C-alpha positions as CSV (number, residue, x, y, z in Angstrom):
1,M,3.1,174.7,8.4
2,G,-0.6,173.7,8.8
3,A,-3.7,175.9,8.9
4,Y,-3.3,179.3,10.5
5,S,-6.0,178.5,13.1
6,D,-3.8,175.7,14.5
7,F,-0.7,178.0,14.3
8,Y,-2.5,180.7,16.2
9,R,-4.0,178.3,18.8
10,R,-0.6,176.9,19.6
11,S,0.8,180.5,20.0
12,V,-1.6,181.3,22.8
13,D,-2.1,177.9,24.4
14,D,1.5,176.8,24.4
15,A,3.1,180.2,24.1
16,E,6.5,179.3,25.6
17,A,7.1,176.4,23.2
18,F,5.9,178.5,20.3
19,W,8.2,181.4,21.0
20,A,11.1,179.2,21.8
21,E,10.9,178.0,18.2
22,Q,10.6,181.6,16.8
23,A,13.7,182.5,18.8
24,N,15.7,180.3,16.4
25,L,15.1,182.9,13.7
26,I,17.7,185.2,15.2
27,D,21.3,184.8,16.5
28,W,21.9,184.6,20.2
29,Q,25.3,184.9,21.9
30,T,23.9,183.2,25.0
31,P,20.6,181.2,24.6
32,P,17.8,182.2,26.9
33,R,17.4,180.2,30.1
34,Q,13.7,181.1,30.5
35,I,11.4,181.9,27.6
36,L,8.9,183.9,29.6
37,D,8.8,185.5,33.0
38,A,5.2,186.7,33.6
39,S,5.5,186.6,37.4
40,R,4.6,190.3,37.7
41,P,1.5,191.1,35.6
42,P,1.0,193.0,33.4
43,F,4.8,193.1,32.8
44,A,6.1,190.3,30.6
45,N,9.9,189.6,30.2
46,W,10.8,187.4,27.2
47,F,13.9,185.2,26.6
48,V,15.3,185.9,30.0
49,G,19.1,185.3,30.4
50,G,19.6,185.3,26.6
51,T,22.1,187.8,25.1
52,T,21.8,189.2,21.6
53,N,22.3,192.4,19.6
54,L,19.9,194.0,17.1
55,C,22.7,195.4,14.9
56,H,24.4,192.0,14.7
57,N,21.1,190.4,13.6
58,A,20.4,193.2,11.1
59,V,23.9,193.5,9.6
60,D,26.8,191.4,10.8
61,R,25.2,188.0,10.4
62,H,24.5,188.6,6.7
63,L,28.1,189.5,5.8
64,A,29.2,186.0,5.0
65,A,26.3,185.0,2.7
66,R,25.3,188.3,1.2
67,G,27.9,191.0,2.0
68,D,27.9,192.3,-1.6
69,Q,24.0,192.4,-1.9
70,P,22.1,195.6,-1.4
71,A,21.1,196.3,2.2
72,L,20.0,199.9,2.2
73,I,18.7,201.7,-1.0
74,F,18.3,205.4,-0.5
75,V,16.1,207.5,-2.9
76,S,15.5,211.2,-2.4
77,T,13.3,213.0,-4.9
78,E,14.0,216.1,-2.8
79,T,17.7,216.2,-3.6
80,G,17.8,213.9,-6.7
81,V,20.0,211.4,-4.9
82,E,19.8,207.6,-5.4
83,R,22.4,205.5,-3.6
84,S,22.6,201.8,-2.7
85,Y,24.7,200.4,0.2
86,S,25.6,196.7,0.4
87,F,25.6,194.9,3.7
88,A,29.4,195.2,3.8
89,E,29.2,199.0,3.1
90,L,26.4,199.4,5.7
91,H,28.5,197.5,8.2
92,A,31.4,199.9,7.6
93,E,29.2,203.0,7.8
94,V,27.5,201.9,11.1
95,Q,30.9,201.2,12.7
96,R,32.1,204.7,11.8
97,V,29.1,206.3,13.5
98,A,29.4,203.9,16.4
99,A,33.1,204.9,16.9
100,S,32.1,208.6,16.6
101,L,29.5,208.1,19.4
102,I,32.0,206.3,21.6
103,E,34.4,209.2,21.1
104,L,31.6,211.5,22.3
105,G,31.3,209.5,25.5
106,V,28.3,207.3,24.6
107,G,28.3,203.9,26.3
108,Q,25.8,201.1,27.1
109,G,22.5,202.4,28.5
110,D,23.2,206.0,27.5
111,R,20.5,207.7,25.5
112,V,21.0,209.2,22.0
113,L,18.2,211.3,20.6
114,I,18.0,211.2,16.8
115,Y,16.3,214.2,15.1
116,M,16.8,213.6,11.4
117,P,15.3,213.6,8.0
118,M,14.9,210.4,6.0
119,I,18.6,210.0,5.0
120,P,20.9,207.0,5.4
121,E,22.8,208.6,8.3
122,A,19.6,208.3,10.3
123,A,19.6,204.5,9.9
124,F,23.4,204.4,10.5
125,A,22.9,206.2,13.8
126,M,20.0,203.9,14.9
127,L,22.1,200.8,14.1
128,A,25.2,202.3,15.7
129,C,23.3,202.8,18.9
130,A,22.0,199.2,18.8
131,R,25.6,198.0,18.2
132,I,27.1,199.6,21.3
133,G,24.1,199.1,23.6
134,A,23.0,202.7,23.7
135,I,19.3,203.5,23.8
136,H,18.1,205.5,20.8
137,C,15.1,207.8,20.9
138,V,14.1,209.0,17.4
139,V,12.0,212.2,17.2
140,F,10.3,213.0,14.0
141,G,12.4,215.4,12.0
142,G,11.1,218.9,11.9
143,F,9.2,218.7,15.2
144,A,8.8,222.1,16.8
145,S,11.3,223.3,19.4
146,G,8.9,223.1,22.3
147,S,7.9,219.5,21.5
148,L,11.5,218.5,20.9
149,A,12.6,220.1,24.2
150,S,10.1,218.1,26.2
151,R,11.5,214.9,24.7
152,I,15.1,215.9,25.3
153,E,14.1,216.5,29.0
154,D,12.4,213.2,29.2
155,A,15.0,211.1,27.5
156,E,18.1,213.0,28.9
157,P,20.3,212.1,25.9
158,K,24.1,212.3,26.2
159,V,24.2,213.1,22.4
160,V,21.7,214.4,19.9
161,V,22.2,213.3,16.3
162,S,20.7,215.7,13.7
163,A,21.2,217.4,10.3
164,D,21.3,220.8,8.8
165,A,17.9,220.4,7.2
166,G,15.1,218.3,5.8
167,S,13.1,218.9,2.6
168,R,9.5,218.2,1.6
169,G,7.9,219.1,-1.6
170,G,11.0,221.2,-2.5
171,K,10.7,223.3,0.7
172,V,13.8,223.2,2.9
173,L,13.2,223.1,6.6
174,A,16.3,224.0,8.6
175,Y,16.6,221.6,11.6
176,K,19.6,223.2,13.4
177,P,17.8,226.4,14.6
178,L,14.9,224.3,15.9
179,L,17.3,222.0,17.7
180,D,19.3,224.9,19.2
181,E,16.1,226.5,20.5
182,A,14.9,223.1,21.9
183,I,18.2,222.7,23.8
184,R,17.9,226.2,25.1
185,L,14.4,225.5,26.4
186,S,15.3,222.1,27.8
187,K,16.4,221.7,31.5
188,H,18.6,218.8,30.3
189,K,21.6,219.9,28.1
190,P,23.1,217.1,25.9
191,A,26.9,217.1,26.1
192,S,27.3,216.8,22.3
193,V,25.5,217.3,19.0
194,L,26.5,215.2,16.0
195,L,25.4,216.8,12.7
196,A,25.0,215.5,9.1
197,D,25.6,218.5,6.7
198,R,23.6,218.0,3.5
199,G,24.4,221.5,2.2
200,L,20.7,222.5,2.3
201,A,20.9,225.2,5.1
202,A,23.7,227.1,6.7
203,M,24.6,226.0,10.3
204,E,26.1,227.8,13.1
205,L,28.2,225.4,15.2
206,V,28.4,225.7,18.9
207,A,32.1,225.3,19.9
208,G,32.8,222.3,22.0
209,R,29.3,220.9,21.6
210,D,28.6,220.5,17.9
211,H,30.5,218.0,15.7
212,L,30.2,217.3,12.0
213,M,29.4,213.6,11.3
214,A,31.6,213.5,8.2
215,A,34.6,214.9,10.0
216,L,34.3,212.3,12.8
217,A,33.7,209.5,10.3
218,R,36.9,210.3,8.5
219,K,38.8,209.9,11.8
220,H,37.2,206.4,12.2
221,L,37.3,205.4,8.5
222,N,38.4,201.8,9.2
223,A,36.9,201.5,12.7
224,V,36.2,198.1,14.1
225,V,33.5,198.3,16.8
226,P,32.3,194.9,18.1
227,C,28.7,194.4,19.0
228,V,27.9,194.7,22.7
229,W,25.9,191.6,23.7
230,L,22.9,192.7,25.6
231,E,20.5,190.9,27.9
232,S,17.3,190.2,26.0
233,T,15.4,192.4,28.4
234,A,17.8,195.4,28.0
235,I,16.2,198.5,26.5
236,S,16.8,198.9,22.8
237,Y,14.9,202.2,22.3
238,T,12.2,204.5,23.4
239,I,9.7,206.2,21.0
240,Y,7.1,208.8,21.9
241,T,3.5,208.1,20.9
242,S,2.0,210.4,18.4
243,G,-0.9,212.6,19.6
244,T,0.5,212.7,23.1
245,T,-0.8,215.6,25.1
246,G,0.9,217.0,28.2
247,R,4.0,215.1,29.4
248,P,5.5,212.9,26.7
249,K,4.8,209.2,26.9
250,G,7.9,207.2,25.9
251,V,7.1,203.7,24.8
252,Q,10.0,201.5,25.9
253,R,11.1,198.4,23.9
254,D,13.3,195.5,24.8
255,T,16.1,193.9,22.6
256,G,15.6,190.1,22.3
257,G,11.8,190.0,22.2
258,Y,11.7,192.8,19.6
259,A,14.3,191.0,17.4
260,V,12.4,187.7,17.5
261,A,9.0,189.4,16.9
262,L,10.3,191.2,13.8
263,A,12.1,188.1,12.5
264,A,8.9,186.1,12.9
265,S,6.7,188.8,11.3
266,M,8.9,189.1,8.3
267,Q,8.4,185.4,7.7
268,H,4.8,184.8,8.8
269,I,3.1,188.1,8.0
270,F,5.1,189.8,5.2
271,D,6.4,186.7,3.5
272,G,9.7,188.5,3.0
273,R,12.7,186.6,1.8
274,A,16.4,187.2,2.0
275,G,17.9,188.9,-1.1
276,E,14.6,190.6,-2.0
277,T,13.6,194.3,-1.6
278,Y,11.2,195.7,1.0
279,F,9.8,199.2,0.5
280,S,8.1,201.0,3.4
281,T,7.0,204.6,2.6
282,S,6.9,205.5,6.3
283,D,9.4,207.6,8.3
284,I,11.9,206.6,11.0
285,G,10.2,209.0,13.3
286,W,7.3,206.6,13.6
287,V,7.2,203.0,14.8
288,V,6.7,201.6,11.3
289,G,10.0,203.2,10.3
290,H,11.7,201.5,13.3
291,S,10.2,198.1,12.6
292,Y,9.8,198.0,8.9
293,I,12.3,200.4,7.4
294,V,15.3,199.7,9.6
295,Y,15.2,196.5,11.7
296,G,12.7,194.1,10.2
297,P,13.8,193.9,6.6
298,L,17.5,193.9,7.5
299,I,17.0,191.1,10.1
300,A,15.4,189.1,7.3
301,G,18.3,189.7,5.0
302,M,16.3,191.9,2.6
303,A,17.3,195.2,1.0
304,T,15.2,198.1,2.5
305,L,14.3,201.0,0.4
306,M,14.4,204.3,2.3
307,Y,12.5,207.1,0.6
308,E,12.6,210.9,1.1
309,G,10.0,212.8,-0.8
310,L,6.3,213.0,-1.8
311,P,4.5,210.1,-3.6
312,T,3.8,212.5,-6.5
313,Q,7.3,213.9,-7.2
314,G,10.0,212.4,-9.5
315,L,13.8,212.4,-9.1
316,D,14.0,215.4,-11.4
317,R,11.7,217.2,-9.0
318,Q,9.0,217.3,-11.6
319,P,5.5,216.0,-10.8
320,D,5.4,212.2,-11.1
321,G,2.4,210.3,-9.7
322,G,4.1,207.1,-10.7
323,I,7.4,207.5,-8.8
324,W,6.7,204.7,-6.3
325,W,5.7,202.2,-9.0
326,R,8.8,203.2,-11.0
327,L,10.9,202.3,-7.9
328,V,9.0,199.0,-7.5
329,E,10.0,198.1,-11.0
330,K,13.6,199.3,-10.8
331,Y,14.4,197.6,-7.5
332,K,12.1,194.6,-8.0
333,V,10.3,195.3,-4.7
334,T,8.4,192.2,-3.5
335,V,6.8,193.7,-0.3
336,M,5.5,197.2,0.0
337,F,4.1,198.9,3.1
338,S,2.3,202.3,3.0
339,A,-0.7,204.1,4.5
340,P,-4.3,204.6,3.3
341,T,-3.7,208.3,3.2
342,A,-0.9,207.9,0.6
343,V,-3.1,205.7,-1.5
344,R,-5.9,208.4,-1.4
345,V,-3.3,210.9,-2.6
346,L,-2.4,208.6,-5.5
347,K,-6.1,208.1,-6.2
348,K,-6.1,211.6,-7.6
349,Q,-3.4,210.8,-10.1
350,D,-3.9,209.2,-13.5
351,P,-4.9,205.6,-12.9
352,A,-2.9,204.6,-16.0
353,L,0.2,205.1,-13.9
354,L,-0.6,201.9,-12.1
355,K,-0.3,200.0,-15.3
356,K,2.7,201.8,-16.8
357,Y,5.4,199.9,-14.9
358,D,6.3,196.2,-14.5
359,L,5.1,195.4,-11.0
360,S,5.4,191.6,-11.5
361,S,7.8,191.4,-8.6
362,L,5.3,192.8,-6.1
363,R,3.5,190.1,-4.1
364,A,1.5,192.3,-1.7
365,L,0.8,195.9,-0.6
366,F,0.4,196.3,3.2
367,L,-1.4,199.3,4.6
368,A,-1.6,200.6,8.2
369,G,-1.7,203.7,10.3
370,E,-5.4,204.4,10.1
371,P,-8.5,202.6,9.0
372,L,-8.6,201.5,5.4
373,D,-11.9,202.4,3.8
374,E,-13.4,200.0,1.3
375,P,-13.5,202.3,-1.8
376,T,-9.8,203.1,-1.4
377,A,-8.9,199.4,-0.9
378,R,-10.9,198.4,-3.9
379,W,-9.4,201.1,-6.1
380,I,-5.7,200.2,-5.3
381,S,-6.5,196.4,-5.5
382,D,-8.0,196.7,-8.9
383,G,-5.2,198.9,-10.1
384,L,-2.3,196.8,-8.8
385,G,-3.7,193.4,-9.1
386,V,-2.0,192.2,-6.0
387,P,-3.3,191.4,-2.5
388,I,-4.0,194.6,-0.5
389,I,-3.4,193.6,3.2
390,D,-4.6,196.0,5.8
391,N,-3.0,195.7,9.2
392,Y,-3.8,197.1,12.6
393,W,-1.3,197.9,15.3
394,Q,0.1,200.6,17.5
395,T,3.3,202.2,18.6
396,E,2.9,200.2,21.8
397,S,2.6,196.8,20.0
398,G,5.7,197.2,17.8
399,W,4.3,194.9,15.1
400,P,0.9,193.9,13.7
401,I,-1.8,192.8,16.1
402,I,-4.5,192.1,13.5
403,T,-3.8,191.3,9.8
404,I,-3.5,188.2,7.5
405,A,-0.6,185.9,7.9
406,N,-0.1,184.8,4.3
407,G,3.3,183.4,5.2
408,V,1.5,180.8,7.2
409,E,-1.7,180.2,5.2
410,K,-3.1,182.2,2.3
411,K,-6.4,183.8,3.5
412,P,-8.6,186.3,1.7
413,S,-8.6,189.9,2.8
414,K,-12.0,191.5,3.5
415,F,-12.4,195.1,2.4
416,G,-12.7,197.2,5.5
417,S,-11.2,194.7,7.9
418,P,-7.5,194.4,8.8
419,G,-8.0,190.7,9.3
420,V,-7.7,188.3,12.2
421,P,-5.6,188.3,15.4
422,M,-2.0,187.5,14.8
423,Y,-0.2,184.7,16.6
424,G,0.7,185.6,20.2
425,W,-2.0,188.3,20.6
426,R,-5.0,187.3,22.7
427,V,-7.4,189.9,21.3
428,K,-10.9,190.2,22.8
429,I,-13.9,192.5,22.5
430,L,-15.2,193.7,25.9
431,H,-18.2,195.7,27.0
432,E,-16.8,199.1,28.0
433,S,-18.8,199.4,31.2
434,T,-19.2,195.9,32.5
435,G,-15.9,194.3,31.2
436,E,-18.0,191.4,29.9
437,E,-16.5,189.6,26.9
438,L,-18.6,190.0,23.7
439,T,-18.4,186.8,21.8
440,A,-21.4,187.0,19.4
441,P,-20.7,188.3,15.9
442,N,-21.0,192.0,15.2
443,Q,-21.2,193.1,18.9
444,K,-19.5,196.4,19.3
445,G,-17.0,196.9,22.2
446,V,-13.5,197.9,23.2
447,V,-10.7,195.9,21.5
448,V,-8.4,194.7,24.3
449,I,-5.4,192.3,24.6
450,E,-5.1,189.9,27.5
451,G,-1.7,189.3,29.0
452,P,0.9,188.1,28.9
453,T,1.6,190.2,25.8
454,P,3.9,188.6,23.1
455,P,7.5,189.5,22.4
456,G,8.0,192.9,20.8
457,F,5.3,194.6,22.8
458,M,6.3,197.6,24.9
459,Q,8.0,196.8,28.2
460,T,6.6,199.8,30.0
461,V,6.4,203.6,29.8
462,W,10.0,205.0,30.0
463,R,10.8,205.6,33.7
464,D,7.1,205.3,34.7
465,D,5.8,201.8,35.4
466,A,2.8,203.2,37.3
467,R,1.8,205.3,34.2
468,F,2.1,202.2,32.1
469,V,-0.3,200.2,34.3
470,N,-2.8,203.0,34.9
471,T,-3.0,204.3,31.4
472,Y,-3.2,201.0,29.5
473,W,-4.3,198.2,32.0
474,N,-6.8,199.8,34.3
475,S,-9.4,201.3,32.0
476,I,-11.9,198.3,31.9
477,P,-13.8,197.8,35.2
478,G,-12.7,194.6,37.0
479,R,-10.3,193.5,34.3
480,M,-6.6,193.8,33.9
481,V,-6.4,193.9,30.2
482,Y,-4.5,196.2,27.8
483,S,-6.9,198.6,26.2
484,T,-6.2,199.6,22.6
485,F,-8.8,202.5,23.1
486,D,-10.4,201.4,19.8
487,W,-13.9,200.3,19.2
488,G,-14.3,197.1,17.2
489,I,-16.6,194.3,16.1
490,R,-15.8,190.8,15.0
491,D,-17.8,189.1,12.2
492,E,-18.9,185.5,12.0
493,D,-15.7,184.5,10.3
494,G,-13.5,186.0,13.1
495,Y,-12.4,189.0,11.1
496,F,-12.1,192.2,13.1
497,Y,-13.3,195.7,12.0
498,I,-12.0,198.8,13.8
499,L,-14.6,201.5,14.3
500,G,-12.5,204.3,15.6
501,R,-11.1,205.5,18.9
502,T,-13.2,205.1,22.0
503,D,-12.5,208.8,22.5
504,D,-13.6,209.5,18.9
505,V,-17.1,208.4,19.5
506,I,-19.9,210.9,18.8
507,N,-22.7,211.0,21.4
508,V,-25.7,212.3,19.5
509,A,-28.7,212.7,21.8
510,G,-27.5,209.7,23.9
511,H,-26.7,207.5,20.9
512,R,-23.1,206.6,20.4
513,L,-21.8,206.7,16.9
514,G,-18.3,205.9,15.6
515,T,-16.8,208.5,13.3
516,R,-15.3,205.7,11.2
517,E,-18.8,204.3,10.4
518,I,-20.0,207.6,9.1
519,E,-16.7,208.2,7.1
520,E,-17.0,204.8,5.6
521,S,-20.6,205.6,4.3
522,I,-19.6,209.0,2.9
523,S,-16.4,207.7,1.3
524,G,-18.5,205.3,-0.8
525,H,-20.0,208.2,-2.7
526,A,-18.6,208.4,-6.2
527,D,-17.5,212.0,-5.9
528,V,-15.7,211.7,-2.6
529,A,-11.9,211.5,-2.6
530,E,-11.4,211.9,1.2
531,V,-13.5,212.6,4.3
532,A,-13.0,213.4,7.9
533,V,-15.9,213.3,10.4
534,V,-15.7,214.9,13.9
535,G,-18.1,215.3,16.7
536,V,-18.8,219.0,17.5
537,A,-20.5,220.2,20.7
538,D,-24.2,221.0,20.2
539,P,-26.3,222.7,22.9
540,L,-29.4,220.5,22.1
541,K,-27.9,217.1,21.2
542,G,-24.7,217.1,23.1
543,Q,-22.8,216.5,19.9
544,V,-23.4,216.5,16.2
545,A,-21.4,215.0,13.4
546,M,-19.6,217.4,11.1
547,A,-18.2,216.1,7.8
548,F,-15.3,217.6,5.8
549,V,-15.0,216.3,2.3
550,V,-12.5,216.6,-0.5
551,P,-14.5,216.1,-3.6
552,K,-13.0,214.4,-6.6
553,S,-14.4,216.8,-9.2
554,G,-13.4,219.9,-7.2
555,H,-16.6,221.9,-8.2
556,A,-18.2,221.5,-4.8
557,A,-15.3,223.2,-3.1
558,T,-15.8,226.4,-5.2
559,D,-19.4,226.3,-6.6
560,A,-22.2,226.9,-4.1
561,D,-24.9,225.1,-6.1
562,A,-22.6,222.1,-6.7
563,A,-21.8,222.0,-3.0
564,L,-25.5,222.1,-2.0
565,K,-26.3,219.3,-4.4
566,L,-23.5,217.0,-3.3
567,E,-24.2,217.8,0.4
568,G,-27.8,216.6,-0.1
569,E,-26.6,213.4,-1.8
570,I,-24.2,212.6,1.0
571,M,-26.7,213.3,3.8
572,K,-29.2,211.0,2.1
573,R,-26.6,208.3,1.7
574,V,-25.7,208.4,5.4
575,A,-29.3,208.5,6.5
576,D,-30.2,205.5,4.2
577,Q,-27.2,203.4,5.3
578,L,-26.8,204.3,9.0
579,G,-30.0,206.1,10.0
580,A,-31.1,209.7,10.4
581,L,-29.1,210.0,13.7
582,A,-25.8,209.5,12.0
583,R,-26.5,212.1,9.3
584,P,-24.0,214.9,9.6
585,A,-25.3,218.3,10.7
586,R,-23.3,219.8,7.8
587,V,-21.0,218.6,5.0
588,R,-18.3,221.2,4.2
589,F,-16.1,220.9,1.1
590,V,-12.4,221.7,1.1
591,T,-9.5,221.0,-1.2
592,A,-7.3,219.3,1.5
593,L,-7.7,217.8,4.9
594,P,-5.2,218.7,7.7
595,K,-2.8,215.8,8.3
596,T,0.5,215.1,10.0
597,R,3.5,214.6,7.8
598,S,3.1,210.9,8.3
599,G,-0.4,211.1,6.8
600,K,-2.7,210.8,9.9
601,L,-5.8,213.0,9.9
602,L,-5.6,215.7,12.6
603,R,-9.2,215.1,13.8
604,R,-8.6,216.7,17.2
605,A,-7.4,219.9,15.5
606,I,-10.4,219.9,13.2
607,Q,-12.8,219.4,16.1
608,A,-11.1,222.2,18.1
609,V,-11.4,224.7,15.2
610,C,-15.1,223.7,14.8
611,E,-15.6,224.4,18.5
612,Q,-13.6,227.6,18.3
613,R,-11.0,226.2,20.6
614,D,-7.2,226.3,20.4
615,P,-6.1,223.4,18.2
616,G,-3.0,222.9,20.4
617,D,0.3,221.5,19.2
618,L,0.4,221.6,15.4
619,T,4.1,220.9,15.0
620,T,3.5,217.8,12.9
621,I,1.0,219.3,10.5
622,D,1.9,219.0,6.8
623,D,0.0,221.9,5.4
624,P,-1.2,224.6,7.8
625,A,-3.4,226.1,5.0
626,S,-5.6,223.0,5.2
627,L,-6.6,223.9,8.7
628,Q,-7.3,227.5,7.7
629,Q,-9.6,226.1,5.0
630,I,-11.6,224.3,7.7
631,R,-11.8,227.5,9.7
632,Q,-13.0,229.5,6.7
633,S,-15.6,226.8,5.8
634,M,-17.1,227.2,9.3
635,T,-17.6,230.9,8.9
636,P,-21.3,231.6,8.1
């Protein structure tokens, strides 16, 4: 295919010809008559006039060649269930749910809100919506009622698909009461609720509104529901961005552009091949779960492994820090996708577990969701002996913006860098105030994307074009470019390094410091397992850096002398590497950092607690006790 640099250049210099070729990776009912309509910047419409269907491309088109091969492998260490569905079985299950939704009045363009744990029925529901042309809106399972209510109001779903309960670490969380309360709070009332009953929590059904999924599926056991062929630009789904404050911000995705983008990424980035197994440890509530648990692997004809549980718990519900590697061996996983936080959790386990299983099928481990620090990358790289490929993207982008496209040309990863811009993405670094492009190596600026954006990128904010333009495209003076709101630098080889959010910058006595840079320095200390750095208001300096560290040995979290010694070592390390200005005002030691259930650090909440402010919406926090520890550590 030639060197990646040529491949990339063609994708941006001759974008329409390039993407016309990529469009051949999926099935079209009607071929597009226009590859790109960019007549109304910053909006970009791809494959105009073409008709296709996401469910057809993910399921139906594989039936002839691989109908009996695994399509969806479900493993729950919470309930001890392990079940595999072939493409033919998945096809039947999706049609049953599609027929059930149709019975409940759902048609093309209607919204279906999905509020479910990581169970096969969630994937069936997503694919069923895609099949009949309904727009799905997946909300992370277990979201608090208030947050869920605001999303119900925004999406105005005709039907909500949910379950009796989810489970995490053996703790059952009943969803139905949360959903009932959300519907009570919401101005919009869905006509029907479709429920999967797992037998984990008792449910009170509302007569006339609530329906059991299993009962409706029995009515439609042999349902034949044809795919609705949709315009390429028709909406496939909306998904709310994490960390949204105030009014929810629904990222809106198209159909054809998204299908092509995923098909291309499975080939060029992930090097995934039909008949193999893809294992993403994410959740369908996040964009990674949409792109790389449900749609991407299935479009590529791969089996996708859907996992419910912790990375440290076995199928017998006993502790097992090797459960993921056990599954890689059993299902011959070739491509794995996880998050740096998960790897840091595994770092606390016995390293021998990485050598215990036959991982010879695994070609690469991809990591995304937050910056990957060098010590973590090196640890997992040494342990697994396969390429560790960081990748940088966002809910808005739908697929990786910056990574390594080993399916095009094998290139080395650089620890600490996600890689180089992917084909189709015109990634630049601009000066935040002047909008000037920074082209010299190692100049720090805002990472932006020039339009037209490639297929798969968000179309707009759901029902709010003005908000889409004002939020994302008008933040750099004099330039209409998409802002990622991330600081970055590019080295002399063209590799990018992400230095943290533009709004996560600490301004110490007029000097701007990225929290990522300080975290990177601290995480290199031999006794540091995890670290979070936040800027805390200071009457003298404006802000000071405050570091919260999970020590590997544990002594520093309980022993004052050990804490003082380690704090001194860390302070010296930061001062030596980044200068005295970057040295944290204090280093506090805790046994856990507050994170969302998807593994993202809740830096805003940490900062709020440090400044004695209300930390706000904590519905996604995994362990509330971790934030209480932060609070206690700040008490003199």
